[in-house]
GUBAPA-881571 format. One record per residue: residue number from 1; residue in one letter; x, y, z of N, C-alpha, C, O, CB in turn. Coordinates in steps of 0.1 Angstrom, whole numbers, plus 5000, padded with zeros to 4 digits. Glycine has a CB too. Layout:
REM residues N
NUM;A;X;Y;Z;X;Y;Z;X;Y;Z;X;Y;Z;X;Y;Z $
...
This chain:
REM residues 64
1;M;5119;5074;4997;5110;5082;4989;5095;5085;4989;5087;5076;4989;5111;5078;4979 $
2;P;5093;5092;4989;5075;5091;4992;5067;5088;4982;5067;5098;4974;5069;5103;4997 $
3;W;5061;5081;4980;5053;5079;4970;5039;5087;4967;5035;5095;4975;5051;5068;4972 $
4;D;5033;5085;4958;5016;5088;4954;5011;5083;4942;5018;5077;4933;5012;5102;4953 $
5;K;5003;5085;4943;4997;5077;4932;4996;5070;4920;4991;5060;4916;4992;5081;4930 $
6;D;5006;5080;4917;5015;5080;4900;5024;5071;4904;5026;5064;4894;5024;5095;4894 $
7;N;5032;5068;4914;5042;5065;4912;5048;5055;4931;5049;5057;4944;5051;5081;4904 $
8;Y;5049;5044;4920;5047;5037;4938;5047;5027;4940;5036;5021;4938;5037;5040;4946 $
9;P;5058;5020;4945;5060;5001;4944;5055;4996;4933;5044;4997;4929;5053;4991;4955 $
10;D;5068;4988;4925;5060;4980;4916;5055;4966;4926;5055;4955;4921;5069;4976;4901 $
11;S;5053;4968;4936;5045;4957;4945;5033;4959;4944;5026;4952;4937;5048;4955;4960 $
12;L;5026;4972;4950;5018;4977;4947;5003;4978;4929;4991;4981;4927;5026;4986;4952 $
13;K;5016;4974;4919;5003;4979;4914;4993;4969;4903;4989;4971;4891;5008;4994;4906 $
14;N;4992;4955;4915;4980;4943;4913;4970;4949;4917;4959;4947;4911;4981;4928;4920 $
15;F;4971;4961;4933;4960;4963;4936;4953;4973;4934;4957;4984;4930;4959;4963;4945 $
16;M;4937;4967;4937;4928;4979;4935;4927;4992;4938;4932;4993;4949;4920;4977;4937 $
17;A;4924;5005;4934;4931;5016;4936;4934;5024;4952;4943;5031;4957;4924;5024;4927 $
18;P;4920;5018;4956;4918;5021;4971;4927;5014;4981;4931;5016;4993;4904;5018;4975 $
19;V;4927;5008;4975;4940;4997;4992;4954;5000;4981;4966;4997;4984;4936;4966;4996 $
20;R;4952;5005;4970;4972;5012;4968;4973;5023;4976;4982;5025;4984;4978;5020;4950 $
21;N;4959;5034;4972;4962;5045;4981;4967;5044;4992;4978;5049;4995;4954;5049;4984 $
22;K;4952;5035;5004;4953;5031;5012;4976;5023;5017;4982;5023;5028;4940;5023;5009 $
23;A;4977;5022;5013;4994;5014;5011;5004;5025;5013;5011;5028;5023;4997;5007;4993 $
24;I;5001;5031;4997;5012;5050;4999;5008;5051;5016;5015;5047;5026;5002;5072;4986 $
25;D;4998;5056;5016;4995;5064;5029;5003;5055;5037;5013;5051;5031;4980;5065;5035 $
26;I;5001;5053;5045;5000;5040;5052;5020;5043;5053;5028;5048;5062;4990;5023;5040 $
27;A;5020;5038;5041;5047;5032;5041;5048;5049;5040;5059;5052;5044;5061;5018;5015 $
28;N;5039;5063;5034;5052;5072;5034;5050;5073;5051;5062;5072;5054;5051;5089;5025 $
29;E;5043;5074;5062;5038;5078;5072;5051;5067;5083;5055;5069;5094;5020;5076;5071 $
30;L;5054;5058;5075;5062;5047;5081;5075;5057;5080;5084;5058;5089;5061;5031;5072 $
31;L;5075;5062;5065;5092;5066;5061;5095;5073;5068;5106;5071;5073;5098;5073;5049 $
32;K;5084;5087;5074;5093;5093;5081;5090;5091;5104;5094;5099;5113;5091;5111;5072 $
33;D;5085;5084;5105;5089;5077;5110;5106;5070;5116;5109;5069;5127;5083;5073;5104 $
34;G;5115;5066;5103;5121;5064;5101;5121;5051;5094;5133;5048;5092;5124;5067;5108 $
35;Y;5114;5043;5089;5116;5030;5088;5124;5028;5068;5124;5036;5059;5098;5021;5092 $
36;S;5128;5017;5070;5135;5018;5057;5126;5014;5051;5118;5007;5058;5147;5011;5053 $
37;E;5120;5017;5030;5117;5015;5019;5117;5004;5021;5106;5006;5026;5122;5019;5010 $
38;G;5118;4993;5022;5116;4986;5023;5105;4976;5029;5097;4968;5024;5122;4987;5023 $
39;R;5109;4980;5044;5104;4973;5060;5086;4986;5056;5075;4980;5055;5121;4980;5082 $
40;A;5085;4997;5054;5078;5006;5055;5066;4994;5036;5055;4988;5038;5090;5026;5055 $
41;I;5071;4996;5027;5060;4989;5020;5057;4974;5020;5048;4970;5013;5061;4991;5006 $
42;S;5064;4964;5028;5053;4956;5030;5050;4961;5047;5038;4959;5049;5057;4940;5028 $
43;I;5055;4966;5056;5040;4969;5072;5031;4970;5061;5024;4961;5058;5040;4989;5086 $
44;A;5031;4982;5054;5018;4989;5049;5012;4979;5032;5001;4984;5027;5024;5010;5045 $
45;T;5016;4968;5024;5009;4963;5021;5000;4955;5034;4988;4955;5032;5016;4957;5013 $
46;A;5005;4950;5044;4997;4939;5049;4985;4946;5061;4976;4939;5067;5008;4925;5057 $
47;K;4988;4958;5062;4982;4964;5067;4969;4969;5057;4957;4968;5060;4990;4970;5071 $
48;A;4974;4974;5048;4960;4978;5034;4956;4968;5029;4948;4971;5021;4965;4987;5019 $
49;K;4957;4954;5029;4948;4941;5031;4941;4942;5039;4929;4941;5036;4954;4930;5034 $
50;E;4945;4943;5052;4939;4941;5065;4926;4949;5066;4916;4946;5072;4949;4946;5076 $
51;W;4931;4964;5056;4920;4977;5059;4910;4975;5050;4899;4981;5050;4925;4994;5057 $
52;G;4915;4964;5038;4902;4962;5025;4892;4957;5031;4881;4961;5034;4906;4951;5011 $
53;E;4899;4945;5032;4893;4939;5043;4884;4935;5049;4877;4925;5049;4895;4940;5047 $
54;N;4887;4948;5056;4880;4957;5073;4866;4966;5063;4857;4974;5067;4898;4976;5085 $
55;H;4867;4964;5053;4857;4978;5048;4851;4969;5033;4846;4975;5023;4869;4998;5042 $
56;D;4852;4957;5034;4846;4957;5016;4850;4956;5010;4844;4952;5000;4841;4964;5010 $
57;E;4863;4959;5008;4869;4962;4991;4876;4954;4985;4885;4952;4992;4880;4973;4988 $
58;R;4876;4947;4974;4883;4945;4965;4898;4945;4969;4901;4956;4973;4880;4952;4956 $
59;I;4907;4937;4969;4919;4941;4971;4928;4936;4963;4939;4937;4968;4923;4940;4983 $
60;R;4928;4928;4950;4935;4926;4938;4924;4927;4929;4912;4926;4931;4943;4914;4936 $
61;K;4932;4929;4916;4928;4937;4905;4929;4922;4898;4939;4915;4899;4938;4952;4899 $
62;K;4914;4917;4890;4915;4901;4881;4926;4903;4878;4935;4912;4876;4905;4896;4868 $
63;G;4922;4886;4878;4939;4874;4874;4953;4880;4879;4965;4881;4875;4943;4874;4852 $
64;H;4945;4884;4896;4960;4890;4906;4959;4883;4914;4968;4884;4923;4962;4905;4912 $
């Protein structure tokens, strides 16, 4: 199931929007490549965190 900025996995709810949106983009591409949802989310989360760190983005919302 492809995700978007309004419909995404619960595991991304505490991420800042730029990082969450990057994770959504990555996960959707992985789904197109045949990855399972769980694996796509896992990989996309790790890659989006890495992207955020490399772009000086705050990763998570305050308190999380």
